[in-house]
Backbone as CSV, one residue per row, in Angstrom:
resi,resn,N_x,N_y,N_z,CA_x,CA_y,CA_z,C_x,C_y,C_z
1,MET,-65.555,-43.217,-48.251,-65.354,-41.950,-48.964,-64.280,-41.109,-48.296
2,ARG,-64.270,-41.126,-46.931,-63.275,-40.344,-46.209,-61.870,-40.842,-46.515
3,ALA,-61.727,-42.201,-46.577,-60.420,-42.762,-46.874,-59.963,-42.377,-48.259
4,THR,-60.878,-42.320,-49.211,-60.550,-41.946,-50.578,-60.052,-40.512,-50.633
5,ARG,-60.756,-39.631,-49.915,-60.346,-38.222,-49.903,-58.963,-38.075,-49.267
6,THR,-58.707,-38.809,-48.218,-57.418,-38.742,-47.545,-56.297,-39.184,-48.469
7,LYS,-56.545,-40.248,-49.204,-55.539,-40.735,-50.137,-55.285,-39.715,-51.234
8,ALA,-56.373,-39.080,-51.708,-56.204,-38.062,-52.747,-55.426,-36.873,-52.223
9,ALA,-55.754,-36.507,-50.974,-55.043,-35.364,-50.381,-53.567,-35.673,-50.234
10,LYS,-53.242,-36.905,-49.814,-51.841,-37.285,-49.680,-51.149,-37.271,-51.030
11,SER,-51.881,-37.665,-52.070,-51.308,-37.666,-53.410,-50.970,-36.252,-53.848
12,VAL,-51.888,-35.299,-53.556,-51.650,-33.895,-53.900,-50.459,-33.355,-53.130
13,ASP,-50.430,-33.683,-51.811,-49.316,-33.222,-50.984,-47.992,-33.744,-51.510
14,SER,-47.978,-35.007,-51.930,-46.750,-35.601,-52.452,-46.318,-34.921,-53.735
15,ALA,-47.287,-34.621,-54.604,-46.962,-33.946,-55.860,-46.417,-32.553,-55.603
16,GLU,-47.038,-31.840,-54.636,-46.564,-30.496,-54.307,-45.159,-30.555,-53.718
17,ALA,-44.924,-31.561,-52.876,-43.596,-31.708,-52.279,-42.557,-31.977,-53.356
18,ASN,-42.917,-32.798,-54.340,-41.992,-33.077,-55.436,-41.696,-31.822,-56.236
19,ASP,-42.746,-31.016,-56.471,-42.562,-29.769,-57.212,-41.629,-28.834,-56.466
20,ILE,-41.829,-28.730,-55.140,-40.977,-27.870,-54.320,-39.542,-28.374,-54.349
21,GLY,-39.394,-29.709,-54.248,-38.055,-30.282,-54.292,-37.364,-30.009,-55.610
22,ASP,-38.125,-30.126,-56.704,-37.553,-29.842,-58.020,-37.131,-28.390,-58.130
23,GLU,-37.950,-27.482,-57.553,-37.636,-26.058,-57.627,-36.378,-25.743,-56.834
24,VAL,-36.256,-26.340,-55.652,-35.065,-26.117,-54.823,-33.826,-26.623,-55.543
25,ALA,-33.938,-27.821,-56.152,-32.798,-28.387,-56.876,-32.417,-27.520,-58.057
26,ARG,-33.439,-26.989,-58.753,-33.168,-26.136,-59.913,-32.484,-24.849,-59.487
27,GLN,-32.968,-24.248,-58.373,-32.339,-23.032,-57.884,-30.901,-23.299,-57.440
28,SER,-30.672,-24.457,-56.820,-29.328,-24.801,-56.384,-28.401,-24.943,-57.580
29,THR,-28.895,-25.586,-58.643,-28.093,-25.719,-59.856,-27.814,-24.358,-60.474
30,GLY,-28.845,-23.504,-60.514,-28.671,-22.162,-61.059,-27.649,-21.363,-60.290
31,GLN,-27.629,-21.517,-58.949,-26.658,-20.810,-58.126,-25.246,-21.288,-58.425
32,LYS,-25.096,-22.597,-58.623,-23.779,-23.141,-58.950,-23.276,-22.592,-60.284
33,VAL,-24.161,-22.564,-61.281,-23.768,-22.062,-62.592,-23.428,-20.579,-62.504
34,TYR,-24.251,-19.824,-61.783,-24.004,-18.385,-61.607,-22.648,-18.145,-60.961
35,ALA,-22.372,-18.876,-59.869,-21.106,-18.686,-59.153,-19.916,-19.046,-60.036
36,LEU,-20.045,-20.111,-60.800,-18.947,-20.557,-61.655,-18.652,-19.545,-62.758
37,LEU,-19.704,-19.099,-63.463,-19.498,-18.157,-64.561,-19.043,-16.798,-64.040
38,ARG,-19.591,-16.391,-62.908,-19.192,-15.105,-62.324,-17.711,-15.116,-61.972
39,GLU,-17.251,-16.220,-61.394,-15.853,-16.326,-61.028,-14.960,-16.259,-62.268
40,GLN,-15.369,-16.931,-63.329,-14.572,-16.937,-64.551,-14.537,-15.545,-65.192
41,ILE,-15.630,-14.802,-65.090,-15.667,-13.451,-65.654,-14.797,-12.504,-64.832
42,LEU,-14.938,-12.567,-63.498,-14.163,-11.665,-62.646,-12.677,-11.984,-62.686
43,ASN,-12.353,-13.249,-62.849,-10.942,-13.638,-62.956,-10.397,-13.421,-64.356
44,LEU,-11.265,-12.980,-65.267,-10.895,-12.715,-66.659,-10.546,-13.985,-67.422
45,ASP,-10.964,-15.146,-66.883,-10.842,-16.385,-67.653,-11.787,-16.333,-68.847
46,LEU,-12.894,-15.628,-68.666,-13.786,-15.292,-69.771,-13.574,-13.804,-70.047
47,PRO,-12.770,-13.455,-71.055,-12.424,-12.050,-71.308,-13.632,-11.224,-71.742
48,PRO,-13.516,-9.900,-71.655,-14.576,-9.010,-72.143,-14.954,-9.326,-73.587
49,ASN,-16.253,-9.239,-73.863,-16.823,-9.448,-75.200,-16.859,-10.913,-75.644
50,THR,-16.490,-11.842,-74.766,-16.573,-13.257,-75.112,-18.031,-13.667,-75.302
51,GLU,-18.317,-14.354,-76.412,-19.664,-14.862,-76.647,-19.944,-16.008,-75.679
52,LEU,-21.139,-16.025,-75.098,-21.526,-17.036,-74.119,-22.619,-17.905,-74.719
53,ASP,-22.241,-19.091,-75.120,-23.138,-20.011,-75.813,-23.796,-20.950,-74.800
54,GLU,-25.129,-20.833,-74.651,-25.843,-21.668,-73.699,-25.672,-23.151,-74.011
55,VAL,-25.740,-23.505,-75.279,-25.606,-24.912,-75.668,-24.229,-25.447,-75.299
56,GLN,-23.205,-24.654,-75.568,-21.841,-25.078,-75.253,-21.651,-25.233,-73.749
57,PHE,-22.161,-24.256,-72.970,-22.046,-24.344,-71.516,-22.806,-25.562,-70.992
58,SER,-23.972,-25.834,-71.565,-24.757,-26.987,-71.143,-23.989,-28.275,-71.359
59,ARG,-23.311,-28.354,-72.489,-22.533,-29.553,-72.810,-21.295,-29.656,-71.906
60,GLU,-20.610,-28.536,-71.676,-19.372,-28.564,-70.900,-19.619,-28.749,-69.402
61,LEU,-20.699,-28.119,-68.897,-20.954,-28.153,-67.465,-21.864,-29.303,-67.048
62,GLY,-22.567,-29.866,-68.014,-23.448,-30.986,-67.705,-24.768,-30.581,-67.092
63,PHE,-25.180,-29.312,-67.289,-26.460,-28.829,-66.786,-27.390,-28.536,-67.956
64,SER,-28.683,-28.482,-67.652,-29.637,-28.108,-68.689,-29.493,-26.621,-68.996
65,ARG,-30.125,-26.173,-70.059,-29.987,-24.774,-70.463,-30.756,-23.825,-69.548
66,THR,-31.778,-24.332,-68.848,-32.598,-23.446,-68.008,-31.796,-22.765,-66.902
67,PRO,-31.053,-23.493,-66.053,-30.261,-22.798,-65.026,-29.151,-21.937,-65.624
68,ILE,-28.632,-22.325,-66.787,-27.608,-21.519,-67.434,-28.191,-20.186,-67.884
69,ARG,-29.392,-20.236,-68.465,-30.048,-19.002,-68.899,-30.351,-18.106,-67.707
70,GLU,-30.810,-18.706,-66.606,-31.100,-17.929,-65.402,-29.831,-17.301,-64.834
71,ALA,-28.722,-18.042,-64.881,-27.455,-17.505,-64.395,-27.009,-16.317,-65.239
72,LEU,-27.191,-16.398,-66.539,-26.806,-15.298,-67.422,-27.648,-14.055,-67.140
73,ILE,-28.922,-14.256,-66.826,-29.791,-13.124,-66.496,-29.311,-12.454,-65.209
74,ARG,-28.936,-13.250,-64.209,-28.406,-12.694,-62.957,-27.099,-11.949,-63.195
75,LEU,-26.248,-12.505,-64.036,-24.973,-11.857,-64.342,-25.199,-10.548,-65.090
76,ALA,-26.237,-10.507,-65.907,-26.574,-9.260,-66.597,-27.002,-8.196,-65.592
77,SER,-27.714,-8.608,-64.544,-28.121,-7.646,-63.514,-26.929,-7.142,-62.716
78,ASP,-25.825,-7.910,-62.734,-24.574,-7.488,-62.076,-23.692,-6.662,-63.008
79,SER,-24.175,-6.385,-64.223,-23.418,-5.642,-65.238,-22.181,-6.401,-65.712
80,LEU,-22.193,-7.720,-65.570,-21.066,-8.533,-66.015,-21.342,-9.214,-67.351
81,VAL,-22.591,-9.258,-67.756,-23.002,-9.885,-69.011,-23.956,-8.956,-69.736
82,VAL,-23.874,-8.973,-71.054,-24.794,-8.194,-71.886,-25.692,-9.172,-72.632
83,LEU,-26.999,-8.982,-72.508,-27.975,-9.808,-73.217,-28.555,-8.996,-74.361
84,ALA,-28.428,-9.513,-75.566,-28.927,-8.815,-76.752,-29.995,-9.666,-77.424
85,PRO,-31.163,-9.073,-77.760,-32.231,-9.822,-78.427,-31.731,-10.452,-79.726
86,ASN,-32.001,-11.738,-79.861,-31.649,-12.498,-81.071,-30.140,-12.621,-81.300
87,ARG,-29.347,-12.210,-80.304,-27.887,-12.297,-80.468,-27.221,-13.037,-79.305
88,GLY,-28.025,-13.539,-78.386,-27.471,-14.288,-77.271,-26.806,-13.402,-76.235
89,ALA,-25.834,-13.952,-75.538,-25.171,-13.245,-74.440,-23.668,-13.171,-74.679
90,ARG,-23.056,-12.158,-74.084,-21.603,-12.023,-74.146,-21.126,-11.334,-72.887
91,VAL,-19.867,-11.544,-72.560,-19.286,-10.880,-71.392,-19.269,-9.378,-71.651
92,ALA,-19.660,-8.617,-70.645,-19.715,-7.158,-70.802,-18.333,-6.605,-71.139
93,PRO,-18.271,-5.626,-72.033,-16.972,-5.032,-72.392,-16.422,-4.178,-71.259
94,LEU,-15.136,-3.921,-71.324,-14.502,-2.966,-70.417,-14.186,-1.717,-71.233
95,ASP,-15.008,-0.701,-71.097,-14.843,0.523,-71.872,-13.974,1.499,-71.084
96,LEU,-12.678,1.472,-71.351,-11.753,2.303,-70.582,-12.001,3.789,-70.777
97,ASP,-12.533,4.166,-71.945,-12.789,5.582,-72.175,-13.926,6.103,-71.303
98,GLN,-14.691,5.203,-70.704,-15.784,5.623,-69.836,-15.396,5.627,-68.359
99,VAL,-14.166,5.228,-68.069,-13.739,5.127,-66.670,-13.898,6.437,-65.900
100,PRO,-13.505,7.605,-66.462,-13.679,8.847,-65.692,-15.127,9.084,-65.282
101,GLN,-16.070,8.831,-66.195,-17.482,9.027,-65.865,-17.964,8.008,-64.836
102,VAL,-17.489,6.779,-64.966,-17.860,5.749,-63.997,-17.379,6.133,-62.598
103,LEU,-16.143,6.624,-62.504,-15.594,7.003,-61.206,-16.348,8.179,-60.601
104,GLU,-16.736,9.126,-61.438,-17.510,10.264,-60.936,-18.850,9.809,-60.379
105,ALA,-19.547,8.935,-61.138,-20.852,8.453,-60.701,-20.720,7.616,-59.435
106,LEU,-19.709,6.765,-59.381,-19.505,5.916,-58.212,-19.203,6.752,-56.978
107,GLU,-18.419,7.804,-57.168,-18.099,8.683,-56.042,-19.365,9.296,-55.445
108,LEU,-20.260,9.769,-56.305,-21.508,10.374,-55.812,-22.378,9.346,-55.100
109,TYR,-22.456,8.151,-55.670,-23.221,7.083,-55.030,-22.686,6.798,-53.632
110,GLU,-21.363,6.634,-53.529,-20.782,6.243,-52.243,-20.886,7.360,-51.214
111,ARG,-20.745,8.585,-51.650,-20.891,9.690,-50.702,-22.310,9.726,-50.144
112,ALA,-23.310,9.472,-51.010,-24.705,9.486,-50.566,-25.005,8.316,-49.635
113,THR,-24.605,7.102,-50.030,-24.934,5.936,-49.201,-24.218,5.989,-47.856
114,THR,-22.974,6.493,-47.841,-22.229,6.554,-46.585,-22.812,7.620,-45.662
115,ARG,-23.197,8.747,-46.240,-23.816,9.808,-45.437,-25.111,9.316,-44.810
116,TRP,-25.958,8.671,-45.615,-27.239,8.195,-45.107,-27.058,7.026,-44.132
117,ALA,-26.013,6.233,-44.336,-25.753,5.145,-43.400,-25.501,5.696,-41.997
118,ALA,-24.787,6.831,-41.931,-24.519,7.449,-40.627,-25.808,7.926,-39.954
119,LEU,-26.791,8.276,-40.749,-28.043,8.801,-40.211,-29.088,7.716,-39.950
120,ARG,-28.975,6.573,-40.645,-30.065,5.595,-40.620,-29.643,4.197,-40.156
121,ARG,-28.361,3.981,-39.906,-27.899,2.625,-39.598,-28.563,2.086,-38.341
122,GLN,-28.699,0.755,-38.321,-29.211,0.030,-37.175,-28.057,-0.766,-36.545
123,PRO,-28.239,-1.237,-35.316,-27.150,-1.977,-34.650,-26.614,-3.149,-35.472
124,HIS,-27.490,-3.872,-36.162,-27.011,-5.025,-36.928,-26.161,-4.591,-38.123
125,HIS,-26.374,-3.365,-38.623,-25.526,-2.860,-39.699,-24.103,-2.631,-39.197
126,LEU,-23.982,-2.101,-37.978,-22.649,-1.869,-37.404,-21.920,-3.193,-37.183
127,ASP,-22.658,-4.193,-36.720,-22.049,-5.516,-36.535,-21.535,-6.063,-37.864
128,LEU,-22.329,-5.877,-38.920,-21.933,-6.376,-40.234,-20.696,-5.638,-40.745
129,LEU,-20.644,-4.330,-40.547,-19.491,-3.554,-40.984,-18.215,-4.012,-40.281
130,GLU,-18.311,-4.238,-38.981,-17.139,-4.726,-38.235,-16.689,-6.081,-38.781
131,ARG,-17.640,-6.966,-39.047,-17.290,-8.291,-39.549,-16.675,-8.207,-40.935
132,ARG,-17.245,-7.370,-41.795,-16.723,-7.239,-43.152,-15.308,-6.662,-43.155
133,ASN,-15.025,-5.753,-42.225,-13.665,-5.200,-42.188,-12.671,-6.240,-41.681
134,ARG,-13.097,-7.081,-40.741,-12.219,-8.171,-40.303,-11.953,-9.135,-41.459
135,GLU,-12.970,-9.387,-42.258,-12.794,-10.269,-43.415,-11.868,-9.639,-44.449
136,PHE,-11.964,-8.311,-44.591,-11.053,-7.631,-45.508,-9.615,-7.746,-45.008
137,ALA,-9.420,-7.574,-43.706,-8.076,-7.688,-43.132,-7.511,-9.091,-43.376
138,ALA,-8.354,-10.104,-43.216,-7.905,-11.482,-43.452,-7.577,-11.696,-44.929
139,ALA,-8.392,-11.122,-45.813,-8.149,-11.260,-47.248,-6.838,-10.591,-47.645
140,SER,-6.542,-9.453,-47.026,-5.315,-8.734,-47.371,-4.075,-9.551,-47.009
141,GLU,-4.199,-10.408,-46.002,-3.070,-11.247,-45.605,-2.773,-12.322,-46.644
142,THR,-3.764,-12.687,-47.435,-3.555,-13.727,-48.453,-2.764,-13.216,-49.646
143,ARG,-2.746,-11.872,-49.833,-2.085,-11.251,-50.982,-2.701,-11.713,-52.301
144,ASP,-3.936,-12.176,-52.237,-4.658,-12.642,-53.424,-5.574,-11.518,-53.897
145,PRO,-5.290,-10.901,-55.062,-6.104,-9.775,-55.533,-7.590,-10.093,-55.599
146,ARG,-7.915,-11.315,-56.001,-9.324,-11.694,-56.135,-10.033,-11.627,-54.789
147,GLN,-9.417,-12.174,-53.756,-10.023,-12.156,-52.429,-10.085,-10.741,-51.862
148,ILE,-9.042,-9.958,-52.108,-8.995,-8.586,-51.594,-10.100,-7.741,-52.214
149,VAL,-10.237,-7.823,-53.521,-11.257,-7.029,-54.212,-12.658,-7.447,-53.774
150,GLU,-12.872,-8.748,-53.638,-14.185,-9.245,-53.221,-14.518,-8.779,-51.802
151,ALA,-13.541,-8.868,-50.907,-13.774,-8.460,-49.520,-14.016,-6.958,-49.412
152,ASN,-13.330,-6.170,-50.229,-13.542,-4.724,-50.215,-14.945,-4.392,-50.722
153,TRP,-15.372,-5.123,-51.775,-16.742,-4.920,-52.267,-17.743,-5.209,-51.155
154,ALA,-17.532,-6.306,-50.423,-18.466,-6.692,-49.374,-18.547,-5.637,-48.278
155,PHE,-17.408,-5.006,-47.956,-17.418,-3.952,-46.933,-18.273,-2.778,-47.386
156,HIS,-18.055,-2.325,-48.620,-18.815,-1.171,-49.095,-20.282,-1.526,-49.356
157,ASP,-20.541,-2.769,-49.702,-21.930,-3.215,-49.832,-22.635,-3.151,-48.485
158,ALA,-21.919,-3.443,-47.410,-22.503,-3.360,-46.071,-22.885,-1.917,-45.733
159,ILE,-22.056,-0.954,-46.155,-22.424,0.453,-45.979,-23.691,0.765,-46.763
160,ASN,-23.736,0.274,-47.992,-24.915,0.523,-48.824,-26.182,-0.038,-48.175
161,GLN,-26.078,-1.223,-47.594,-27.234,-1.830,-46.942,-27.729,-0.985,-45.773
162,ALA,-26.814,-0.234,-45.168,-27.178,0.568,-43.997,-27.766,1.924,-44.352
163,CYS,-27.789,2.279,-45.638,-28.182,3.641,-46.021,-29.685,3.873,-45.956
164,GLY,-30.477,2.812,-45.871,-31.919,2.981,-45.726,-32.671,3.232,-47.003
165,ASN,-32.004,3.113,-48.145,-32.678,3.278,-49.438,-32.262,2.102,-50.315
166,LYS,-33.169,1.143,-50.494,-32.796,-0.097,-51.187,-32.465,0.131,-52.656
167,PHE,-33.044,1.157,-53.258,-32.774,1.414,-54.669,-31.371,1.992,-54.860
168,LEU,-31.039,2.971,-54.037,-29.703,3.555,-54.103,-28.644,2.525,-53.726
169,ALA,-28.943,1.730,-52.693,-28.000,0.703,-52.263,-27.728,-0.296,-53.379
170,ALA,-28.793,-0.744,-54.053,-28.636,-1.725,-55.126,-27.839,-1.148,-56.286
171,ASP,-28.124,0.096,-56.639,-27.415,0.718,-57.762,-25.936,0.917,-57.446
172,CYS,-25.638,1.340,-56.220,-24.239,1.567,-55.845,-23.467,0.246,-55.824
173,SER,-24.055,-0.788,-55.232,-23.386,-2.080,-55.182,-23.211,-2.658,-56.585
174,LYS,-24.196,-2.445,-57.441,-24.089,-2.923,-58.823,-22.952,-2.214,-59.556
175,MET,-22.820,-0.918,-59.348,-21.737,-0.183,-59.999,-20.380,-0.645,-59.465
176,LEU,-20.304,-0.916,-58.175,-19.067,-1.441,-57.604,-18.718,-2.792,-58.214
177,ARG,-19.729,-3.633,-58.439,-19.500,-4.913,-59.110,-18.921,-4.683,-60.505
178,GLY,-19.458,-3.675,-61.179,-19.042,-3.424,-62.548,-17.589,-3.017,-62.686
179,VAL,-17.005,-2.425,-61.633,-15.610,-1.980,-61.719,-14.637,-2.989,-61.111
180,MET,-15.154,-4.116,-60.619,-14.272,-5.103,-59.999,-13.237,-5.643,-60.989
181,ARG,-13.654,-5.857,-62.238,-12.693,-6.372,-63.218,-11.600,-5.359,-63.494
182,LEU,-11.961,-4.073,-63.541,-10.950,-3.037,-63.729,-9.953,-3.034,-62.574
183,SER,-10.480,-3.202,-61.372,-9.609,-3.205,-60.205,-8.654,-4.397,-60.243
184,LEU,-9.155,-5.559,-60.657,-8.294,-6.742,-60.759,-7.231,-6.558,-61.831
185,LEU,-7.608,-5.942,-62.950,-6.626,-5.678,-63.998,-5.539,-4.736,-63.500
186,ALA,-5.944,-3.726,-62.741,-4.963,-2.781,-62.206,-4.022,-3.469,-61.227
187,PHE,-4.563,-4.374,-60.415,-3.719,-5.145,-59.506,-2.641,-5.898,-60.280
188,ARG,-3.049,-6.531,-61.347,-2.111,-7.350,-62.114,-1.046,-6.495,-62.784
189,GLN,-1.393,-5.253,-63.085,-0.431,-4.369,-63.715,0.601,-3.883,-62.721
190,ASN,0.197,-3.684,-61.473,1.106,-3.109,-60.476,0.998,-3.899,-59.185
191,SER,1.881,-4.860,-59.000,1.828,-5.721,-57.825,2.196,-4.990,-56.540
192,SER,2.734,-3.780,-56.638,3.088,-3.034,-55.424,1.848,-2.681,-54.622
193,ASP,0.660,-2.719,-55.277,-0.576,-2.458,-54.552,-0.836,-3.516,-53.487
194,LEU,-0.099,-4.633,-53.537,-0.314,-5.708,-52.592,0.561,-5.596,-51.347
195,LEU,1.385,-4.566,-51.263,2.377,-4.527,-50.200,1.753,-4.346,-48.819
196,SER,0.835,-3.409,-48.657,0.283,-3.137,-47.336,-1.146,-2.625,-47.442
197,TYR,-2.012,-3.133,-46.563,-3.389,-2.670,-46.524,-3.754,-2.143,-45.140
198,ALA,-2.738,-1.892,-44.316,-2.999,-1.368,-42.977,-3.742,-0.039,-43.045
199,ASP,-3.359,0.827,-43.993,-4.019,2.131,-44.113,-5.485,1.975,-44.516
200,VAL,-5.754,1.054,-45.437,-7.133,0.849,-45.886,-7.990,0.325,-44.734
201,ILE,-7.456,-0.613,-43.975,-8.194,-1.165,-42.838,-8.502,-0.073,-41.826
202,GLU,-7.526,0.800,-41.583,-7.741,1.902,-40.650,-8.777,2.890,-41.181
203,GLN,-8.756,3.154,-42.480,-9.774,4.019,-43.082,-11.162,3.415,-42.911
204,HIS,-11.265,2.112,-43.101,-12.547,1.435,-42.866,-12.995,1.630,-41.420
205,ASN,-12.044,1.475,-40.487,-12.381,1.644,-39.072,-12.886,3.056,-38.786
206,GLN,-12.252,4.050,-39.404,-12.679,5.427,-39.192,-14.080,5.670,-39.753
207,MET,-14.377,5.065,-40.898,-15.723,5.201,-41.461,-16.760,4.532,-40.563
208,ILE,-16.420,3.354,-40.056,-17.342,2.663,-39.144,-17.614,3.532,-37.922
209,ASP,-16.565,4.144,-37.376,-16.719,4.982,-36.192,-17.611,6.190,-36.469
210,ALA,-17.408,6.840,-37.630,-18.246,7.993,-37.972,-19.698,7.576,-38.156
211,ILE,-19.914,6.422,-38.781,-21.275,5.915,-38.971,-21.899,5.573,-37.625
212,ARG,-21.123,4.965,-36.738,-21.634,4.619,-35.409,-22.047,5.872,-34.641
213,ARG,-21.249,6.945,-34.758,-21.540,8.189,-34.041,-22.632,9.018,-34.708
214,GLY,-23.039,8.613,-35.906,-24.059,9.369,-36.616,-23.539,10.658,-37.208
215,ASP,-22.235,10.748,-37.416,-21.618,11.959,-37.978,-21.610,11.838,-39.502
216,ALA,-22.685,12.303,-40.136,-22.864,12.136,-41.576,-21.817,12.896,-42.381
217,THR,-21.490,14.103,-41.950,-20.522,14.915,-42.682,-19.145,14.272,-42.667
218,GLU,-18.745,13.775,-41.500,-17.447,13.128,-41.381,-17.416,11.814,-42.175
219,ALA,-18.492,11.066,-42.117,-18.555,9.801,-42.848,-18.422,10.035,-44.350
220,GLU,-19.101,11.055,-44.846,-19.021,11.374,-46.271,-17.611,11.821,-46.650
221,ARG,-16.998,12.634,-45.795,-15.631,13.096,-46.074,-14.662,11.929,-46.126
222,LEU,-14.825,10.999,-45.196,-13.913,9.864,-45.113,-14.023,8.955,-46.331
223,VAL,-15.231,8.697,-46.784,-15.357,7.817,-47.945,-14.856,8.510,-49.204
224,TYR,-14.990,9.827,-49.256,-14.462,10.586,-50.393,-12.940,10.447,-50.454
225,GLU,-12.282,10.616,-49.309,-10.833,10.488,-49.266,-10.400,9.028,-49.461
226,HIS,-11.169,8.125,-48.907,-10.855,6.700,-49.010,-10.831,6.232,-50.465
227,SER,-11.729,6.779,-51.268,-11.830,6.330,-52.659,-10.694,6.861,-53.528
228,ASP,-9.885,7.789,-52.998,-8.766,8.323,-53.780,-7.787,7.226,-54.194
229,GLU,-7.540,6.259,-53.303,-6.608,5.176,-53.625,-7.087,4.400,-54.847
230,PHE,-8.384,4.114,-54.868,-8.943,3.389,-56.011,-8.883,4.235,-57.273
231,ARG,-9.205,5.519,-57.157,-9.172,6.395,-58.333,-7.752,6.485,-58.894
232,GLU,-6.758,6.607,-58.009,-5.377,6.692,-58.472,-4.952,5.413,-59.188
233,ARG,-5.384,4.278,-58.656,-5.035,3.010,-59.283,-5.673,2.911,-60.676
234,MET,-6.902,3.398,-60.796,-7.570,3.379,-62.091,-6.904,4.343,-63.077
235,LYS,-6.467,5.494,-62.568,-5.762,6.435,-63.429,-4.499,5.800,-63.999
236,ALA,-3.730,5.174,-63.123,-2.480,4.560,-63.563,-2.749,3.449,-64.562
237,PHE,-3.801,2.701,-64.343,-4.120,1.593,-65.240,-4.531,2.092,-66.616
238,VAL,-5.375,3.117,-66.655,-5.893,3.620,-67.924,-4.847,4.418,-68.678
239,ALA,-4.093,5.245,-67.946,-3.197,6.179,-68.617,-1.746,5.735,-68.631
240,GLY,-1.405,4.653,-67.946,-0.019,4.200,-67.918,0.799,5.038,-66.958
241,VAL,2.048,5.298,-67.302,2.948,6.035,-66.415,2.483,7.463,-66.222
242,SER,2.080,8.096,-67.313,1.629,9.491,-67.216,0.128,9.532,-67.011
243,THR,-0.320,10.255,-65.988,-1.743,10.386,-65.723,-2.206,11.825,-65.871
244,ALA,-1.398,12.651,-66.508,-1.709,14.069,-66.603,-2.995,14.341,-67.379
245,ASP,-3.261,13.491,-68.389,-4.426,13.717,-69.231,-5.690,13.099,-68.666
246,PHE,-5.567,12.354,-67.574,-6.718,11.688,-66.970,-7.210,12.564,-65.827
247,SER,-8.151,13.431,-66.120,-8.546,14.440,-65.146,-9.944,14.205,-64.645
248,LEU,-10.116,14.422,-63.334,-11.452,14.413,-62.733,-11.741,15.811,-62.191
249,ALA,-11.242,16.811,-62.901,-11.434,18.199,-62.476,-12.913,18.535,-62.463
250,GLY,-13.267,19.435,-61.571,-14.654,19.857,-61.498,-15.383,19.251,-60.307
251,ARG,-14.768,18.259,-59.632,-15.402,17.700,-58.458,-15.215,18.668,-57.296
252,GLY,-16.207,18.708,-56.458,-16.092,19.565,-55.308,-16.608,18.922,-54.062
């Protein structure tokens, strides 16, 4: 009887191991699909408002529909995909008329997360910030807009992680993800933005220093000024040569 129970137990263990293995493989496939579709969306290979057909992706990529559906759900949480009941999925639109409001909201998010990071950061957060800025410096040397934008997002995400509020951090990083396509479009419109990033790297260093010293007021001021470069680039992209009508008046 003991031998029978042992064999049954081994059978259960084997089945559980197979289930775990299947789950790991499924998650790995889902991650691959997510990374692939995300890259195509951010690179604008899949333009805004493009319909995303699960069946077509399954046929083209050679994966089942389950990891594709999971990838689309993750992309929706990144604000890169819109999921509509009974209408499937599509690439999120780029609503240029909403850019001023997006920039205002993003500014408030970043000022809050940077201020709190100065008050709540831990040693490992400072290490991460230093590493992310080195990665940004390396990305800037490639002159590749995609790498530069991604590395800049990672730096500011590291600040968000240090703010001590996971909800605010997640919302701020999500909003930053949402404007990445706008930033890439602006890069393509004006290649002069690729000339030098020494000033941006130095601004990052100054923010890291203020956060390290726990100077919340200085950290908030620095990120406010730092974001001006991005706001100006967005103004030029939305309004063209003349930016007189693109106003963010009322900020204080």
